[in-house]
Residue, then its C-alpha position, 0 to 999 in steps of 0.5 A: x834675656x829680654x823678656x825677664x827684663x821686661x817681666x822685672x819693669x812690668x810687675x814691680x809697676x803692678x805693686x807700685x800701681x796698686x800701693x799708689x792708688x790704694x794707700x792714699x784712700x786707705x789713709x783717707x778711710x782711716x781719717x786722714x785729711x789731705x795735709x796729714x797724709x801729705x805730711x804723711x807722704x813727706x816724711x816717709x819719702x824723705x826717710x826713702x830719699x837717702x837710702x835709695x840714693x845710697x844703695x842705687x849709688x853704691x849697687x854697682x860696686x856690691x852687685x846689682x843683682x843682689x837688688x833685685x831680690x832685695x825689692x820683692x823680699x822688701x815688697x812683701x814685708x811693706x804689704x803685709x804691714x800695711x795690711x793688717x794697719x801695723x806700722x803703717x809709716x815704716x811700711x810706707x818708707x819701705x815701700x818708697x825705697x824699695x820702689x826707687x831702688x828697684x826701677x833705678x837699678x834696672x834702669x841701669x841694668x837694661x840701659x847701657x848706654x854705650x851698646x844702643x848709641x842709635x836706639x837709645x829712644x827706642x829701647x828705653x821706649x820699651x822698657x818704659x812702656x812695660x813699666x807703663x803696662x804693669x801700672x795698666x793691670x795695677x791700677x784696674x785691679x786696685x779699683x776692682x779689689x778695693x771695691x769687692x775684696x777691701x783694702x787689705x787684701x788689695x794690699x795682700x795681692x801684692x805678695x804672690x806678684x812679689x814672690x813671683x819677682x823673686x823667681x825670675x830674679x833668680x833665673x836671669x843671668x845678666x853680667x851686671x850680677x858681677x861686681x863692676x869697678x866704679x869709676x870717678x865722675x866729674x860733677x859738670x854744669x850738665x850734670x847739675x843742671x840734670x839733677x835740678x831738672x829731675x827735681x823740678x819735673x818730680x816735684x811738679x808731677x809730685x804735687x799732682x800725682x804723689x798721692x792726691x789725683x786718687x783723692x780728686x778723682x774720689x772726692x771732686x769727681x765723684x768717682x767710685x774706686x772702680x772708676x778710679x781705677x779705669x780712669x787712671x788706667x786711661x791716663x796710663x795707657x795715654x803714657x805708653x803710647x807715648x812711650x811706644x813713640x821714643x825712636x822719634x827721638x832717634x830719628x829727629x832732634x832729641x832736645x827738640x822732641x823733649x822740650x816740646x813735649x815736656x813743656x806740653x805735658x805742663x801747659x796741658x795740667x795747667x790747663x786742667x785747673x779750669x776744667x769744669x767737667x769730667x769730659x774736658x779733665x778725661x781728654x787733657x789727661x790724656x793728652x798730658x800723659x801722652x805727652x809725657x810718654x813721648x818725653x820719657x825716652x828722651x832722656x837716655x839721649x842726655x844721659x848719653x850726651x853728658x859723658x854719663x854712661x855709667x850706671x853709678x852716674x845715672x843713678x845720682x842724676x835720676x834718683x837724687x833728683x826724683x827721690x827729692x822731688x817726689x818728697x818735697x812735692x807730697x809736702x806742698x800737695x797736701x799743704x796747696x790742697x788744705x789752703x787752696x783747694x785741689x784745682x790749685x795743684x794743677x797750677x802749680x804741678x804744670x807751672x814748675x814742671x814747665x819750668x823744669x823744661x828751661x832748666x834742661x834747656x840751659x844744660x843742653x841747649x838745642x843744637x843736636 
């Protein structure tokens, strides 16, 4: 079953990364300015956020496996619409709803924290690594597909991947396909601060990565589509390398590992605003993504300490904070580019990511 779950982390990430790289470049080719693209992303993610939150919160009560069937079907529909340049706004909204509910549901299925108390960092690191590896394949493919086959075929290539996901979902026999009783939970200080942390962190990352990075690489660094795919692939490899080190949070104080690595991520992103050549930019991005990869597996420990062991609680925290953070990150990103330029993205994004560490510290302190 683990192999199938790894595949279900890997394959959606391919679809997500292809569309994430291709969509902003596709919109730019249609004549959309950066602020318009930011507004488009804001509207679509704003539509997607409440739907994703509702579905993720209630997937326990309706059966999580149902969403594993719905995910690839929606991927199919969204890809077909975007490829034909029809209803791009609606298709984008469907895409963002799908990826958010897919990953949050998989998170609940693959990380039953109560079963992995001594290996939380290691297990979560493995799953996140497979997601990143899927992103590597997707971004690498996106650059070549856009160059040699055009935007329409780039989006259409996600359709057979979605069909494969349906086949895999049919063959996953995990017990969590059974409808589960949703227990009540208390809204604690830690619970609220974790939502704020996820919001702030994803706001910072959203400002830089929601749609702006491919445009920055293309317009400012003058990279071709193939080179953009290669560059983002390198950054994804760095994230995967960091995630593979997830067991460090099992051996050492996971809070210290998280605070240091996530703060370093923000600081390095901030430093990118002062880089004046592609070599320095690449080095800083590689270091930043490695630090981010190291921080991600530690979050499972925070969920465990907060006492939120049910899938519903994880969904409330991660999806609510992440969805809203990414939503407003897109809006801010478009305005920052228009008013201050691309380099200002890294200043705003880096500072907000560093501040998100402070929020987490206020909720959990340092003692293990």
